[in-house]
VEXNU-5194 format. One line per 8 residues: number of its first residue (from 1); for each residue z, x, y negated of N, C-alpha, C, O. Coordinates in steps of 0.02 Angstrom, whole numbers, always signed. Example, Ala and Ser with C-alpha at 12.3 -4.5 7.8 and 13.67 -1.06 7.14 Angstrom:
// VEXNU-5194
1	+390:+660:+284:+390:+615:+225:+390:+660:+165:+423:+712:+166; +354:+642:+112:+357:+684:+53:+394:+645:-2:+402:+670:-57
***
This chain:
// VEXNU-5194
1	-7678:-11659:+6073:-7729:-11660:+6024:-7735:-11591:+5992:-7685:-11564:+5968; -7793:-11561:+5992:-7801:-11492:+5965:-7813:-11497:+5890:-7857:-11533:+5867; -7775:-11461:+5853:-7783:-11457:+5777:-7829:-11400:+5759:-7816:-11342:+5777; -7883:-11417:+5723:-7926:-11362:+5700:-7913:-11346:+5627:-7922:-11390:+5585; -7894:-11292:+5613:-7878:-11268:+5543:-7938:-11246:+5505:-7979:-11210:+5533; -7945:-11265:+5443:-7999:-11240:+5402:-7992:-11171:+5387:-7936:-11146:+5392; -8047:-11133:+5368:-8038:-11065:+5354:-7988:-11051:+5295:-7955:-10999:+5293; -7984:-11095:+5251:-7940:-11086:+5195:-7867:-11086:+5220:-7825:-11052:+5191
9	-7853:-11123:+5269:-7786:-11132:+5302:-7768:-11069:+5345:-7711:-11047:+5347; -7821:-11042:+5377:-7803:-10987:+5427:-7812:-10917:+5394:-7783:-10869:+5420; -7850:-10908:+5338:-7855:-10843:+5310:-7791:-10817:+5284:-7754:-10855:+5253; -7775:-10756:+5293:-7716:-10727:+5267:-7715:-10728:+5190:-7765:-10720:+5156; -7656:-10738:+5167:-7649:-10736:+5091:-7659:-10668:+5067:-7635:-10621:+5098; -7696:-10661:+5008:-7710:-10592:+4982:-7641:-10558:+4963:-7593:-10590:+4941; -7640:-10494:+4975:-7580:-10458:+4961:-7572:-10451:+4886:-7620:-10433:+4851; -7514:-10464:+4860:-7500:-10455:+4790:-7500:-10381:+4773:-7478:-10340:+4813
17	-7524:-10364:+4711:-7526:-10299:+4686:-7455:-10281:+4663:-7426:-10317:+4623; -7428:-10224:+4687:-7365:-10203:+4672:-7361:-10182:+4600:-7411:-10162:+4571; -7298:-10185:+4567:-7291:-10158:+4504:-7314:-10086:+4493:-7340:-10068:+4440; -7301:-10047:+4545:-7321:-9974:+4541:-7396:-9968:+4541:-7424:-9927:+4504; -7428:-10008:+4581:-7501:-10005:+4585:-7532:-10029:+4519:-7582:-10001:+4496; -7501:-10080:+4488:-7529:-10103:+4424:-7519:-10051:+4370:-7565:-10040:+4330; -7462:-10017:+4366:-7450:-9964:+4322:-7504:-9910:+4328:-7533:-9887:+4278; -7517:-9890:+4393:-7563:-9839:+4407:-7633:-9857:+4384:-7670:-9816:+4356
25	-7651:-9922:+4396:-7717:-9951:+4373:-7726:-9946:+4299:-7777:-9927:+4272; -7668:-9966:+4268:-7670:-9968:+4191:-7675:-9897:+4167:-7711:-9884:+4119; -7640:-9850:+4198:-7638:-9779:+4179:-7710:-9749:+4187:-7734:-9714:+4143; -7744:-9764:+4245:-7810:-9740:+4261:-7859:-9764:+4211:-7900:-9725:+4187; -7856:-9829:+4195:-7907:-9858:+4149:-7898:-9836:+4077:-7947:-9819:+4044; -7838:-9837:+4052:-7823:-9813:+3982:-7840:-9739:+3977:-7868:-9719:+3926; -7826:-9699:+4025:-7840:-9631:+4021:-7916:-9620:+4019:-7942:-9582:+3978; -7953:-9654:+4066:-8026:-9649:+4063:-8056:-9668:+3995:-8104:-9638:+3971
33	-8024:-9719:+3966:-8052:-9739:+3905:-8040:-9692:+3843:-8079:-9687:+3795; -7984:-9659:+3850:-7965:-9606:+3800:-8008:-9547:+3808:-8032:-9521:+3757; -8023:-9521:+3872:-8060:-9463:+3882:-8133:-9475:+3864:-8167:-9429:+3840; -8160:-9540:+3875:-8228:-9554:+3859:-8240:-9575:+3781:-8295:-9587:+3757; -8180:-9577:+3744:-8179:-9591:+3675:-8197:-9669:+3667:-8224:-9687:+3614; -8184:-9712:+3713:-8190:-9781:+3703:-8130:-9799:+3657:-8135:-9839:+3610; -8074:-9767:+3672:-8014:-9773:+3623:-8022:-9706:+3581:-8011:-9651:+3606; -8040:-9714:+3519:-8050:-9654:+3479:-7982:-9620:+3457:-7930:-9653:+3453
41	-7986:-9556:+3445:-7921:-9520:+3420:-7893:-9556:+3358:-7929:-9578:+3313; -7826:-9562:+3358:-7790:-9600:+3304:-7786:-9675:+3307:-7754:-9708:+3265; -7820:-9703:+3360:-7822:-9774:+3367:-7755:-9798:+3388:-7725:-9767:+3432; -7728:-9854:+3359:-7665:-9883:+3382:-7683:-9925:+3442:-7732:-9962:+3444; -7637:-9915:+3495:-7650:-9952:+3560:-7604:-10009:+3563:-7543:-10002:+3564; -7633:-10066:+3564:-7598:-10134:+3566:-7579:-10147:+3638:-7621:-10159:+3681; -7513:-10144:+3649:-7488:-10154:+3717:-7508:-10223:+3748:-7532:-10229:+3804; -7494:-10274:+3704:-7507:-10342:+3732:-7582:-10350:+3743:-7603:-10378:+3794
49	-7624:-10325:+3696:-7699:-10330:+3710:-7720:-10294:+3770:-7761:-10320:+3808; -7693:-10234:+3782:-7714:-10193:+3844:-7686:-10232:+3903:-7722:-10237:+3953; -7630:-10259:+3903:-7602:-10300:+3959:-7645:-10357:+3976:-7658:-10370:+4035; -7670:-10391:+3925:-7708:-10448:+3938:-7780:-10432:+3966:-7807:-10467:+4009; -7807:-10377:+3939:-7872:-10355:+3957:-7872:-10330:+4030:-7923:-10337:+4065; -7817:-10299:+4054:-7815:-10273:+4124:-7776:-10319:+4171:-7767:-10304:+4230; -7754:-10372:+4144:-7716:-10423:+4186:-7653:-10389:+4220:-7643:-10395:+4280; -7615:-10355:+4183:-7554:-10323:+4202:-7497:-10344:+4157:-7508:-10376:+4106
57	-7438:-10325:+4176:-7380:-10343:+4130:-7374:-10290:+4074:-7404:-10236:+4075; -7331:-10310:+4025:-7319:-10263:+3968:-7285:-10202:+3993:-7295:-10147:+3967; -7242:-10211:+4044:-7207:-10156:+4072:-7255:-10106:+4105:-7246:-10046:+4099; -7304:-10131:+4140:-7352:-10085:+4174:-7390:-10043:+4122:-7405:-9984:+4134; -7407:-10076:+4062:-7440:-10039:+4010:-7394:-9984:+3978:-7416:-9928:+3963; -7333:-10003:+3970:-7283:-9960:+3937:-7275:-9895:+3984:-7272:-9838:+3962; -7271:-9911:+4050:-7264:-9855:+4099:-7327:-9809:+4097:-7323:-9748:+4099; -7381:-9842:+4093:-7447:-9804:+4092:-7448:-9759:+4027:-7465:-9700:+4030
65	-7430:-9788:+3970:-7430:-9752:+3910:-7379:-9690:+3907:-7392:-9638:+3878; -7321:-9705:+3942:-7272:-9656:+3944:-7297:-9594:+3985:-7280:-9537:+3968; -7337:-9606:+4037:-7366:-9554:+4079:-7419:-9517:+4038:-7424:-9456:+4040; -7457:-9555:+4003:-7512:-9525:+3956:-7482:-9481:+3905:-7508:-9428:+3887; -7423:-9504:+3879:-7387:-9463:+3827:-7373:-9397:+3854:-7382:-9347:+3819; -7349:-9393:+3918:-7328:-9328:+3950:-7393:-9281:+3954:-7387:-9219:+3958; -7452:-9310:+3952:-7515:-9275:+3957:-7544:-9259:+3888:-7599:-9232:+3883; -7508:-9275:+3837:-7528:-9267:+3767:-7592:-9304:+3750:-7628:-9285:+3704
73	-7605:-9358:+3788:-7662:-9400:+3769:-7646:-9459:+3719:-7689:-9485:+3684; -7582:-9475:+3718:-7555:-9525:+3667:-7492:-9498:+3640:-7458:-9457:+3671; -7475:-9524:+3581:-7413:-9506:+3547:-7377:-9569:+3528:-7408:-9621:+3515; -7309:-9566:+3527:-7268:-9625:+3512:-7228:-9608:+3450:-7196:-9556:+3445; -7231:-9656:+3403:-7195:-9651:+3344:-7146:-9711:+3335:-7166:-9767:+3349; -7083:-9702:+3311:-7040:-9755:+3302:-7068:-9805:+3253:-7093:-9788:+3199; -7061:-9871:+3275:-7085:-9929:+3236:-7159:-9934:+3236:-7183:-9984:+3211; -7198:-9887:+3260:-7271:-9891:+3262:-7299:-9896:+3327:-7358:-9911:+3334
81	-7261:-9886:+3378:-7286:-9887:+3447:-7330:-9827:+3465:-7318:-9772:+3441; -7383:-9838:+3509:-7423:-9788:+3536:-7489:-9783:+3503:-7522:-9834:+3492; -7511:-9723:+3487:-7583:-9710:+3465:-7614:-9657:+3505:-7579:-9618:+3536; -7677:-9654:+3506:-7714:-9600:+3545:-7703:-9538:+3502:-7708:-9539:+3441; -7689:-9484:+3537:-7677:-9422:+3505:-7735:-9402:+3454:-7794:-9404:+3471; -7717:-9384:+3397:-7771:-9363:+3349:-7803:-9297:+3366:-7779:-9262:+3411; -7859:-9281:+3330:-7890:-9215:+3345:-7894:-9175:+3280:-7888:-9203:+3225; -7903:-9114:+3287:-7900:-9069:+3225:-7935:-9003:+3245:-7939:-8985:+3304
89	-7960:-8967:+3195:-7990:-8900:+3205:-7944:-8855:+3239:-7964:-8818:+3284; -7880:-8855:+3218:-7829:-8809:+3247:-7821:-8825:+3322:-7823:-8780:+3365; -7812:-8888:+3335:-7803:-8906:+3404:-7863:-8884:+3448:-7854:-8856:+3502; -7922:-8899:+3424:-7980:-8877:+3461:-7981:-8802:+3476:-7993:-8780:+3532; -7966:-8764:+3421:-7963:-8691:+3433:-7907:-8672:+3481:-7916:-8628:+3523; -7849:-8704:+3474:-7792:-8686:+3524:-7813:-8706:+3596:-7801:-8668:+3643; -7844:-8764:+3604:-7861:-8785:+3671:-7913:-8737:+3701:-7909:-8720:+3760; -7962:-8717:+3660:-8014:-8669:+3682:-7985:-8603:+3702:-8004:-8577:+3754
97	-7940:-8575:+3664:-7909:-8508:+3680:-7863:-8517:+3740:-7863:-8473:+3783; -7828:-8568:+3748:-7786:-8579:+3805:-7830:-8590:+3867:-7813:-8564:+3920; -7881:-8626:+3862:-7925:-8639:+3917:-7959:-8577:+3940:-7969:-8568:+4000; -7980:-8533:+3893:-8012:-8469:+3910:-7962:-8432:+3950:-7978:-8411:+4006; -7904:-8422:+3927:-7850:-8383:+3961:-7835:-8405:+4029:-7834:-8364:+4075; -7822:-8473:+4039:-7799:-8500:+4099:-7859:-8504:+4154:-7852:-8490:+4213; -7921:-8527:+4124:-7977:-8532:+4170:-8001:-8462:+4193:-8024:-8454:+4249; -7994:-8412:+4151:-8017:-8346:+4170:-7970:-8317:+4226:-7992:-8283:+4272
105	-7906:-8334:+4217:-7860:-8307:+4272:-7870:-8345:+4339:-7866:-8317:+4393; -7884:-8411:+4332:-7898:-8449:+4392:-7965:-8423:+4425:-7969:-8417:+4487; -8015:-8408:+4385:-8078:-8387:+4412:-8072:-8319:+4444:-8099:-8307:+4498; -8037:-8273:+4412:-8025:-8206:+4444:-7995:-8215:+4513:-8019:-8187:+4563; -7940:-8255:+4515:-7903:-8260:+4582:-7949:-8297:+4632:-7950:-8282:+4692; -7988:-8346:+4605:-8031:-8382:+4653:-8085:-8337:+4689:-8098:-8341:+4749; -8113:-8294:+4644:-8161:-8247:+4667:-8130:-8198:+4722:-8159:-8184:+4774; -8073:-8176:+4706:-8039:-8130:+4750:-8018:-8164:+4817:-8018:-8133:+4870
113	-8000:-8225:+4813:-7978:-8260:+4876:-8027:-8300:+4907:-8017:-8322:+4964; -8083:-8314:+4875:-8133:-8364:+4905:-8162:-8343:+4969:-8176:-8284:+4979; -8171:-8390:+5014:-8204:-8376:+5077:-8270:-8413:+5078:-8294:-8440:+5029; -8299:-8412:+5141:-8363:-8444:+5150:-8363:-8518:+5138:-8412:-8545:+5112; -8308:-8552:+5157:-8305:-8624:+5146:-8306:-8639:+5074:-8337:-8688:+5053; -8271:-8598:+5032:-8273:-8606:+4960:-8341:-8592:+4932:-8366:-8629:+4890; -8371:-8540:+4955:-8441:-8526:+4930:-8488:-8583:+4945:-8531:-8600:+4905; -8479:-8613:+5005:-8522:-8676:+5021:-8511:-8732:+4975:-8558:-8764:+4952
121	-8446:-8746:+4961:-8435:-8803:+4915:-8461:-8787:+4846:-8487:-8831:+4811; -8453:-8724:+4825:-8481:-8705:+4754:-8554:-8710:+4751:-8583:-8735:+4703; -8588:-8686:+4805:-8659:-8693:+4808:-8683:-8767:+4802:-8730:-8784:+4766; -8644:-8809:+4840:-8663:-8882:+4839:-8654:-8914:+4770:-8695:-8955:+4748; -8597:-8893:+4736:-8581:-8921:+4668:-8636:-8895:+4619:-8663:-8933:+4579; -8651:-8831:+4624:-8704:-8803:+4581:-8771:-8834:+4591:-8808:-8847:+4543; -8789:-8847:+4655:-8853:-8878:+4671:-8857:-8946:+4640:-8908:-8965:+4610; -8803:-8984:+4648:-8807:-9054:+4620:-8813:-9050:+4541:-8854:-9085:+4511
129	-8772:-9008:+4509:-8771:-9006:+4436:-8842:-8982:+4413:-8868:-9010:+4364; -8871:-8936:+4443:-8936:-8909:+4420:-8990:-8956:+4431:-9043:-8946:+4401; -8982:-9010:+4471:-9034:-9059:+4478:-9028:-9121:+4434:-9070:-9166:+4438; -8976:-9122:+4394:-8964:-9180:+4351:-8979:-9170:+4277:-8973:-9114:+4251; -8998:-9222:+4244:-9012:-9216:+4174:-8948:-9232:+4135:-8909:-9276:+4153; -8939:-9195:+4082:-8877:-9206:+4042:-8874:-9276:+4010:-8820:-9305:+4000; -8935:-9303:+3994:-8937:-9363:+3957:-8953:-9421:+3999:-8980:-9413:+4054; -8937:-9480:+3975:-8950:-9539:+4012:-9025:-9559:+4000:-9054:-9546:+3947
137	-9055:-9592:+4052:-9126:-9606:+4049:-9138:-9652:+3991:-9105:-9704:+3985; -9182:-9635:+3947:-9200:-9678:+3889:-9150:-9672:+3833:-9160:-9703:+3781; -9101:-9636:+3839:-9045:-9632:+3790:-9031:-9557:+3781:-8981:-9531:+3807; -9076:-9520:+3743:-9070:-9449:+3735:-9012:-9423:+3695:-8995:-9363:+3697; -8981:-9468:+3658:-8922:-9452:+3617:-8857:-9459:+3660:-8803:-9442:+3635; -8860:-9482:+3720:-8797:-9495:+3757:-8795:-9447:+3820:-8844:-9436:+3855; -8738:-9422:+3830:-8723:-9381:+3890:-8720:-9429:+3952:-8690:-9482:+3949; -8749:-9409:+4003:-8747:-9450:+4066:-8677:-9443:+4099:-8650:-9388:+4104
145	-8652:-9498:+4119:-8584:-9497:+4155:-8595:-9463:+4223:-8549:-9429:+4247; -8649:-9470:+4251:-8661:-9437:+4320:-8662:-9363:+4311:-8632:-9327:+4351; -8697:-9336:+4256:-8699:-9267:+4241:-8625:-9240:+4229:-8602:-9190:+4255; -8592:-9281:+4186:-8523:-9260:+4167:-8479:-9253:+4228:-8441:-9204:+4233; -8483:-9298:+4274:-8443:-9291:+4340:-8468:-9228:+4377:-8428:-9190:+4404; -8531:-9217:+4380:-8557:-9160:+4420:-8531:-9095:+4380:-8509:-9047:+4411; -8533:-9096:+4314:-8511:-9038:+4279:-8439:-9022:+4289:-8420:-8964:+4298; -8396:-9077:+4289:-8325:-9071:+4302:-8317:-9037:+4375:-8280:-8989:+4385
153	-8353:-9064:+4420:-8347:-9039:+4491:-8368:-8965:+4496:-8336:-8927:+4533; -8419:-8946:+4462:-8444:-8879:+4464:-8388:-8830:+4437:-8372:-8780:+4468; -8362:-8848:+4381:-8307:-8808:+4352:-8245:-8805:+4393:-8213:-8753:+4396; -8227:-8861:+4427:-8171:-8862:+4469:-8183:-8820:+4531:-8137:-8787:+4554; -8245:-8821:+4559:-8257:-8778:+4618:-8259:-8708:+4603:-8243:-8668:+4647; -8278:-8684:+4541:-8274:-8616:+4526:-8208:-8587:+4536:-8202:-8529:+4557; -8152:-8628:+4521:-8087:-8600:+4529:-8052:-8629:+4594:-7991:-8621:+4603; -8092:-8661:+4636:-8067:-8700:+4692:-8024:-8654:+4747:-7983:-8679:+4786
161	-8038:-8590:+4745:-8000:-8545:+4793:-7942:-8513:+4760:-7909:-8470:+4790; -7927:-8533:+4698:-7872:-8500:+4663:-7808:-8502:+4705:-7778:-8450:+4717; -7786:-8561:+4728:-7727:-8572:+4769:-7666:-8574:+4732:-7615:-8583:+4766; -7660:-8568:+4666:-7602:-8583:+4625:-7599:-8651:+4593:-7630:-8665:+4542; -7562:-8691:+4623:-7564:-8763:+4596:-7543:-8771:+4526:-7571:-8814:+4491; -7497:-8734:+4504:-7476:-8738:+4434:-7529:-8719:+4386:-7539:-8752:+4336; -7566:-8664:+4400:-7621:-8643:+4357:-7679:-8694:+4359:-7711:-8710:+4309; -7690:-8719:+4418:-7743:-8770:+4425:-7724:-8836:+4386:-7768:-8870:+4360
169	-7664:-8853:+4383:-7642:-8912:+4349:-7652:-8899:+4277:-7680:-8944:+4244; -7633:-8845:+4249:-7640:-8831:+4180:-7716:-8824:+4165:-7736:-8846:+4111; -7757:-8797:+4204:-7831:-8790:+4192:-7860:-8864:+4190:-7899:-8880:+4146; -7840:-8905:+4235:-7864:-8975:+4235:-7850:-9009:+4171:-7894:-9040:+4141; -7787:-9004:+4148:-7765:-9035:+4084:-7805:-9011:+4027:-7829:-9051:+3987; -7814:-8946:+4023:-7853:-8916:+3966:-7926:-8936:+3970:-7959:-8947:+3919; -7951:-8940:+4031:-8024:-8964:+4038:-8029:-9035:+4011:-8076:-9050:+3974; -7984:-9077:+4029:-7990:-9148:+4003:-7984:-9151:+3929:-8020:-9188:+3896
177	-7936:-9111:+3902:-7927:-9111:+3829:-7991:-9087:+3795:-8011:-9115:+3744; -8025:-9034:+3824:-8086:-9010:+3796:-8138:-9061:+3803:-8179:-9070:+3757; -8138:-9095:+3859:-8193:-9151:+3870:-8189:-9202:+3816:-8240:-9225:+3791; -8128:-9221:+3797:-8120:-9271:+3746:-8154:-9251:+3682:-8184:-9292:+3649; -8148:-9186:+3664:-8181:-9163:+3603:-8259:-9161:+3618:-8299:-9179:+3575; -8278:-9139:+3678:-8348:-9131:+3690:-8381:-9203:+3685:-8437:-9210:+3660; -8347:-9251:+3708:-8372:-9322:+3709:-8385:-9346:+3638:-8428:-9390:+3627; -8347:-9317:+3587:-8353:-9340:+3523:-8414:-9308:+3487:-8435:-9329:+3433
185	-8440:-9253:+3520:-8498:-9220:+3490:-8559:-9262:+3491:-8576:-9292:+3543; -8594:-9265:+3434:-8643:-9316:+3426:-8707:-9312:+3462:-8732:-9363:+3487; -8737:-9254:+3466:-8809:-9253:+3488:-8824:-9197:+3542:-8823:-9138:+3527; -8837:-9217:+3603:-8854:-9164:+3655:-8917:-9131:+3635:-8917:-9070:+3642; -8971:-9160:+3612:-9029:-9128:+3590:-9012:-9071:+3539:-9036:-9015:+3544; -8969:-9089:+3491:-8946:-9043:+3439:-8915:-8982:+3473:-8928:-8926:+3452; -8876:-8992:+3525:-8841:-8940:+3561:-8897:-8894:+3596:-8898:-8833:+3592; -8944:-8934:+3630:-8994:-8894:+3668:-9039:-8855:+3626:-9069:-8807:+3650
193	-9046:-8873:+3563:-9089:-8833:+3515:-9060:-8767:+3503:-9098:-8723:+3484; -8998:-8756:+3513:-8964:-8694:+3496:-8939:-8657:+3557:-8915:-8600:+3549; -8942:-8686:+3618:-8920:-8656:+3675:-8954:-8680:+3737:-8989:-8730:+3733; -8947:-8647:+3794:-8973:-8665:+3855:-8916:-8673:+3907:-8897:-8626:+3941; -8890:-8737:+3911:-8831:-8746:+3954:-8843:-8734:+4025:-8799:-8704:+4056; -8898:-8753:+4058:-8913:-8735:+4122:-8912:-8664:+4135:-8885:-8643:+4186; -8940:-8625:+4092:-8940:-8551:+4098:-8869:-8522:+4093:-8853:-8473:+4127; -8830:-8550:+4056:-8759:-8527:+4049:-8724:-8541:+4116:-8690:-8497:+4142
201	-8732:-8600:+4144:-8702:-8618:+4205:-8726:-8570:+4259:-8685:-8547:+4300; -8792:-8553:+4262:-8822:-8511:+4310:-8791:-8439:+4304:-8777:-8407:+4354; -8783:-8416:+4244:-8755:-8350:+4232:-8687:-8343:+4264:-8671:-8292:+4295; -8647:-8397:+4256:-8578:-8398:+4284:-8585:-8405:+4362:-8550:-8370:+4398; -8626:-8447:+4386:-8636:-8458:+4458:-8658:-8391:+4491:-8628:-8371:+4540; -8709:-8359:+4466:-8736:-8295:+4493:-8684:-8244:+4498:-8677:-8213:+4551; -8647:-8233:+4446:-8595:-8184:+4440:-8539:-8196:+4494:-8514:-8150:+4525; -8522:-8259:+4500:-8469:-8279:+4549:-8492:-8264:+4620:-8456:-8235:+4661
209	-8555:-8285:+4634:-8578:-8275:+4700:-8591:-8203:+4717:-8588:-8185:+4776; -8605:-8158:+4667:-8603:-8088:+4678:-8535:-8053:+4679:-8530:-7993:+4690; -8484:-8095:+4667:-8410:-8075:+4665:-8403:-8019:+4609:-8366:-7970:+4617; -8439:-8028:+4554:-8432:-7981:+4497:-8387:-8020:+4449:-8409:-8061:+4409; -8322:-8004:+4456:-8269:-8037:+4420:-8274:-8032:+4346:-8271:-8083:+4311; -8281:-7971:+4321:-8287:-7959:+4249:-8346:-7998:+4217:-8340:-8029:+4165; -8403:-7995:+4251:-8462:-8027:+4225:-8456:-8102:+4225:-8480:-8137:+4181; -8423:-8125:+4276:-8411:-8200:+4284:-8366:-8225:+4231:-8378:-8277:+4200
217	-8313:-8189:+4219:-8266:-8207:+4164:-8296:-8203:+4096:-8283:-8244:+4053; -8338:-8153:+4087:-8373:-8149:+4021:-8420:-8206:+4009:-8425:-8232:+3954; -8456:-8225:+4063:-8502:-8279:+4056:-8466:-8345:+4048:-8491:-8389:+4013; -8410:-8354:+4077:-8372:-8414:+4069:-8346:-8419:+3999:-8349:-8472:+3967; -8319:-8362:+3976:-8292:-8365:+3902:-8350:-8376:+3854:-8340:-8411:+3804; -8406:-8351:+3865:-8462:-8362:+3819:-8478:-8437:+3820:-8488:-8466:+3766; -8480:-8468:+3879:-8497:-8536:+3887:-8447:-8584:+3849:-8466:-8633:+3817; -8382:-8566:+3856:-8329:-8609:+3826:-8332:-8598:+3746:-8323:-8645:+3708
225	-8343:-8541:+3728:-8340:-8530:+3656:-8399:-8563:+3623:-8393:-8590:+3568; -8458:-8562:+3656:-8516:-8596:+3626:-8507:-8669:+3622:-8528:-8699:+3573; -8477:-8700:+3672:-8461:-8774:+3672:-8415:-8788:+3615:-8427:-8835:+3578; -8361:-8748:+3606:-8314:-8761:+3553:-8349:-8759:+3483:-8338:-8801:+3439; -8389:-8708:+3476:-8425:-8698:+3411:-8464:-8757:+3393:-8458:-8784:+3337; -8505:-8779:+3442:-8550:-8833:+3431:-8511:-8903:+3420:-8532:-8945:+3381; -8454:-8911:+3455:-8416:-8969:+3446:-8386:-8969:+3376:-8385:-9020:+3342; -8362:-8909:+3355:-8331:-8904:+3287:-8383:-8919:+3232:-8367:-8949:+3181
233	-8439:-8898:+3242:-8495:-8909:+3188:-8518:-8978:+3187:-8542:-9001:+3135; -8514:-9013:+3240:-8545:-9083:+3247:-8496:-9140:+3243:-8518:-9198:+3242; -8432:-9128:+3241:-8383:-9178:+3240:-8341:-9172:+3176:-8317:-9118:+3157; -8332:-9232:+3143:-8290:-9230:+3083:-8213:-9226:+3105:-8185:-9278:+3123; -8183:-9173:+3103:-8115:-9166:+3123:-8069:-9168:+3065:-8009:-9163:+3074
***
C-alpha cells in the first residue's frame, strides 16, 4: 500500500535562526532606529522591550547594544543600562571637523587613484541622486528615505577609489554620526531657502570628474560646513 504524505508532512522544517543571526538582526534594527532618530538621543533603551519587539533573546539585544556602544551610538552607565548617545553643539562641531579632515583625505586619494570603473560608478550615483527629490511626496517637511540612501551612495562613491580600508571605516562612522544630527534637523524647505544642495553636490561632482583635487576638497568642505551650520541653528542641542 502506497502512503501519500500531506504537504505539511513532507515540507522541510524551517531552519532555526542562529543566535548570531538574531544578534545581527537586533543590531541592524536598533542601529537603523538610532540613525533615523526613531530612538531619540538620550532615550533609555529597554532591553526586555526591544527583545519582545524583535522576537529575540535578551542576550541578543545585549550583544547588539555592546556592538553599538563600540560605534558610540549608545552609552552604558552602571545601574542605568543603555541609552542612546546624547547630542551637543560641541560634539557636532567635533564630528564636522573630523569628517572634513578624514573625508578630504579620502577624496584626495580617491581622485588620484580612481580609474574608469570608479568614474562610471560615480556618474551613476550622481545621476540617481540628481533625479530624486529630497522630500517625500506630499510631506515637504520630511526627508525622503530614498533620497537619503542615494545621498549616502553618492558620498561613498566619491571616495570609492581611496583604497585605505581604515580611512574608509572612519569616514563611514563619521558620516553616520553626522546623519543622525542631520535627521534631527526640522525643515528641509527651511534649509533650501538658504542653500542649493543640488548645486553643492554638482560642484563637488564636476571638480572630481575634472580631477581638480583642491577645488573638489574645497567644495566638499563648503558642503559639510553649511550642513553643520543649518543643523546647529535648527536643532535644540
